[in-house]
C-alpha positions as CSV (number, residue, x, y, z in Angstrom):
1,X,5.7,33.5,32.5
2,X,5.9,30.4,34.7
3,X,8.2,27.5,33.8
4,X,7.1,23.9,33.8
5,X,8.5,21.5,36.4
6,X,10.6,18.7,35.0
7,X,12.3,15.8,36.7
8,X,15.8,16.5,37.8
9,X,17.2,13.9,35.5
10,X,15.9,12.7,32.2
11,X,18.4,9.9,31.7
12,X,16.4,7.3,33.5
13,X,12.9,6.5,32.3
14,X,10.3,7.6,34.9
15,X,8.1,4.9,36.4
16,X,4.6,4.4,35.1
17,X,1.8,5.3,37.3
18,X,-2.0,4.6,37.3
19,X,-3.6,5.7,34.1
20,X,-0.4,5.6,32.1
21,X,-0.5,5.1,28.3
22,X,1.0,1.9,26.7
23,X,4.7,2.4,26.6
24,X,5.0,3.5,30.2
25,X,4.0,7.2,30.0
26,X,3.5,8.3,33.6
27,X,0.6,10.3,34.9
28,X,2.9,13.3,35.5
29,X,3.6,13.4,31.8
30,X,-0.1,13.3,31.0
31,X,-0.7,16.3,33.2
32,X,1.7,18.2,31.0
33,X,5.0,17.9,32.9
34,X,6.8,16.7,29.8
35,X,10.6,16.3,29.8
36,X,12.4,18.0,26.9
37,X,14.1,14.8,26.0
38,X,10.8,13.1,25.4
39,X,9.6,15.7,23.1
40,X,12.8,15.7,21.2
41,X,12.5,11.9,20.7
42,X,8.9,12.1,19.7
43,X,9.5,14.9,17.1
44,X,12.5,13.2,15.8
45,X,10.6,10.0,15.3
46,X,7.8,11.9,13.7
47,X,10.2,13.5,11.3
48,X,11.8,10.2,10.4
49,X,8.5,8.6,9.7
50,X,7.4,11.5,7.5
51,X,10.7,11.2,5.6
52,X,10.1,7.5,5.1
53,X,6.6,8.1,3.8
54,X,7.9,10.7,1.3
55,X,10.5,8.2,0.1
56,X,7.9,5.5,-0.4
57,X,5.6,7.8,-2.4
58,X,8.5,9.0,-4.5
59,X,9.6,5.4,-5.3
60,X,6.1,4.4,-6.2
61,X,5.7,7.3,-8.5
62,X,9.1,6.7,-10.1
63,X,8.4,3.0,-10.7
64,X,5.0,3.7,-12.2
65,X,6.5,6.4,-14.5
66,X,9.2,3.9,-15.6
67,X,6.7,1.3,-16.5
68,X,4.3,3.7,-18.3
69,X,7.3,5.1,-20.2
70,X,8.4,1.6,-21.3
71,X,4.8,0.8,-22.2
72,X,4.5,3.8,-24.4
73,X,7.8,3.0,-26.1
74,X,6.8,-0.6,-26.6
75,X,3.4,0.4,-28.2
76,X,5.2,2.8,-30.5
77,X,7.6,0.1,-31.6
78,X,4.7,-2.3,-32.3
79,X,3.1,0.4,-34.4
80,X,6.2,0.9,-36.5
81,X,6.6,-2.9,-36.9
82,X,3.0,-3.5,-37.9
83,X,2.6,-4.6,-41.5
84,X,-0.3,-5.9,-43.5
85,X,1.2,-9.4,-43.6
86,X,1.4,-11.7,-40.6
87,X,4.7,-13.5,-40.5
88,X,6.5,-15.6,-37.9
89,X,9.0,-12.8,-37.4
90,X,6.3,-10.2,-36.7
91,X,4.6,-12.4,-34.2
92,X,7.8,-13.2,-32.4
93,X,8.7,-9.5,-32.1
94,X,5.3,-8.6,-30.8
95,X,5.3,-11.5,-28.2
96,X,8.8,-10.5,-27.0
97,X,7.8,-6.8,-26.6
98,X,4.5,-7.6,-24.8
99,X,6.0,-10.3,-22.7
100,X,8.8,-8.0,-21.5
101,X,6.2,-5.4,-20.6
102,X,4.2,-8.0,-18.7
103,X,7.3,-8.9,-16.7
104,X,8.1,-5.3,-16.0
105,X,4.5,-4.5,-15.1
106,X,4.3,-7.5,-12.7
107,X,7.5,-6.4,-10.9
108,X,6.2,-2.8,-10.7
109,X,2.8,-4.0,-9.3
110,X,4.5,-6.2,-6.6
111,X,6.9,-3.4,-5.5
112,X,4.2,-0.7,-5.5
113,X,2.0,-3.0,-3.4
114,X,4.9,-3.5,-0.9
115,X,5.5,0.3,-0.9
116,X,1.8,1.0,-0.2
117,X,1.7,-1.3,2.8
118,X,4.9,0.3,4.1
119,X,3.4,3.7,3.6
120,X,0.2,2.7,5.5
121,X,2.3,1.3,8.4
122,X,4.3,4.6,8.6
123,X,1.0,6.6,8.6
124,X,-0.4,4.4,11.3
125,X,2.6,4.9,13.5
126,X,2.4,8.7,12.9
127,X,-1.2,8.6,14.0
128,X,-0.1,6.9,17.3
129,X,2.5,9.6,17.8
130,X,-0.2,12.3,17.4
131,X,-2.3,10.5,20.0
132,X,0.7,10.6,22.3
133,X,1.1,14.4,21.7
134,X,-2.5,14.9,22.7
135,X,-2.0,13.0,25.9
136,X,1.3,14.7,26.8
137,X,0.0,18.1,25.9
138,X,-3.7,18.3,26.8
139,X,-3.8,21.9,25.6
140,X,-3.2,20.7,22.0
141,X,-5.7,17.9,22.1
142,X,-8.4,19.9,20.5
143,X,-6.1,21.3,17.8
144,X,-4.8,17.9,16.9
145,X,-8.3,16.7,16.2
146,X,-9.5,13.1,16.3
147,X,-6.8,10.5,16.5
148,X,-8.9,7.7,15.2
149,X,-11.5,7.4,12.5
150,X,-13.6,4.7,10.8
151,X,-11.8,3.3,7.8
152,X,-15.1,3.0,6.0
153,X,-15.4,6.8,6.0
154,X,-12.8,7.0,3.2
155,X,-13.9,4.1,1.1
156,X,-14.8,5.2,-2.4
157,X,-16.5,2.0,-3.6
158,X,-19.0,0.6,-1.2
159,X,-20.5,-1.8,-0.2
160,X,-20.9,-4.2,-3.1
161,X,-17.8,-3.1,-4.9
162,X,-15.6,-3.0,-1.8
163,X,-13.4,-5.7,-3.3
164,X,-12.4,-3.3,-6.1
165,X,-11.2,-0.6,-3.7
166,X,-7.7,-1.8,-4.1
167,X,-7.8,-0.9,-7.8
168,X,-7.7,2.8,-6.8
169,X,-4.1,2.5,-5.6
170,X,-1.0,2.9,-7.7
171,X,-0.4,-0.9,-7.4
172,X,-4.0,-1.5,-8.5
173,X,-3.5,0.7,-11.6
174,X,-0.3,-1.2,-12.5
175,X,-2.2,-4.5,-12.0
176,X,-5.0,-3.4,-14.4
177,X,-2.6,-2.1,-17.1
178,X,-0.4,-5.2,-16.9
179,X,-3.5,-7.4,-17.2
180,X,-4.5,-5.6,-20.4
181,X,-1.0,-6.1,-21.8
182,X,-1.0,-9.7,-20.8
183,X,-4.3,-10.2,-22.5
184,X,-2.9,-8.6,-25.7
185,X,0.1,-10.8,-25.4
186,X,-2.0,-14.0,-25.2
187,X,-4.2,-12.8,-28.1
188,X,-1.2,-12.1,-30.3
189,X,0.4,-15.4,-29.5
190,X,-2.9,-17.3,-30.3
191,X,-3.4,-15.5,-33.5
192,X,0.2,-16.2,-34.5
193,X,-0.3,-19.9,-33.9
194,X,-3.1,-19.9,-36.5
195,X,-6.3,-19.4,-34.5
196,X,-9.0,-17.2,-35.9
197,X,-9.3,-13.5,-34.9
198,X,-12.4,-14.2,-32.9
199,X,-10.8,-17.0,-30.9
200,X,-7.7,-14.9,-30.3
201,X,-9.7,-12.0,-29.0
202,X,-11.6,-14.3,-26.7
203,X,-8.5,-15.9,-25.4
204,X,-6.9,-12.5,-24.8
205,X,-9.9,-11.2,-22.9
206,X,-10.1,-14.3,-20.7
207,X,-6.4,-14.2,-20.0
208,X,-6.4,-10.5,-19.1
209,X,-9.5,-10.8,-16.9
210,X,-7.9,-13.8,-15.1
211,X,-4.7,-11.8,-14.5
212,X,-6.7,-8.9,-13.1
213,X,-8.7,-11.1,-10.8
214,X,-5.7,-12.8,-9.5
215,X,-4.0,-9.5,-8.9
216,X,-6.9,-8.1,-7.0
217,X,-7.1,-11.2,-4.9
218,X,-3.4,-11.2,-4.2
219,X,-3.4,-7.5,-3.3
220,X,-6.4,-7.9,-0.9
221,X,-4.8,-10.9,0.8
222,X,-1.6,-8.9,1.4
223,X,-3.5,-6.0,2.9
224,X,-5.5,-8.4,5.1
225,X,-2.2,-10.1,6.2
226,X,-0.6,-6.7,7.0
227,X,-3.7,-5.7,9.0
228,X,-3.6,-8.9,11.0
229,X,0.1,-8.4,11.7
230,X,-0.6,-4.9,13.0
231,X,-3.4,-6.1,15.2
232,X,-1.3,-8.9,16.6
233,X,1.6,-6.4,17.3
234,X,-0.8,-4.1,19.1
235,X,-2.2,-6.9,21.2
236,X,1.3,-8.5,21.7
237,X,-0.1,-11.7,20.2
238,X,0.6,-14.0,17.2
239,X,-1.3,-13.2,14.0
240,X,-3.1,-16.6,14.2
241,X,-4.6,-15.5,17.6
242,X,-6.4,-12.5,16.1
243,X,-7.4,-14.2,12.9
244,X,-10.7,-15.5,14.3
245,X,-11.7,-11.9,15.3
246,X,-10.9,-10.6,11.8
247,X,-12.4,-13.6,10.0
248,X,-15.7,-11.9,9.0
249,X,-13.8,-8.9,7.5
250,X,-11.3,-11.2,5.8
251,X,-14.1,-13.3,4.3
252,X,-15.8,-10.2,2.9
253,X,-12.6,-8.9,1.2
254,X,-11.3,-12.2,-0.3
């Protein structure tokens, strides 16, 4: 078995040659002469990113479970407190319970959205590492498969319902559930203030739909902003400089 030829010293970074990858990967490395220190660094970075992705997924699931558990407990409490007569005390209790659930749901939605964006960023960085593997070790390029793919290939709702794609995430689910609770809270408060049942249901439905619409818009705007920041980072530019290039896509999502 023949051994690979490595540079005599791996302490200093080799100079980049023609055809080098971004990040000063020399042509010698692309041919397969990969220093062991490089591979150690790449695999360590890959492991760290995978660990961070696992942590974000675990936190998102934990927060969603906490919210759903609190929601179940709150609904059970409302069921036990329900009586035939509507009193000020009953209305106050229901509003307090539902308002607390709305607050918890909103916080869960915001944090799950932040976690989802972090997870997407970690996954994108892992994809770039896989591309580096394929360039450093050409023999593995076919086994690693394609490093890039069209985002539209995994879109479940298209093309007219593309704006609702964000509802398929954990954050989107928390947004919808919180919107329903918010609508119920508004309806209960309206009914407690003396409005008719029909008007209370209408107010609750409008409030819930408005909350859901704002949540979808906010989530889409955050995703667009994260994508612009990633494109700017890749181009070594400011986000405003790549905004014009992404304007058609942004207009279609917002």
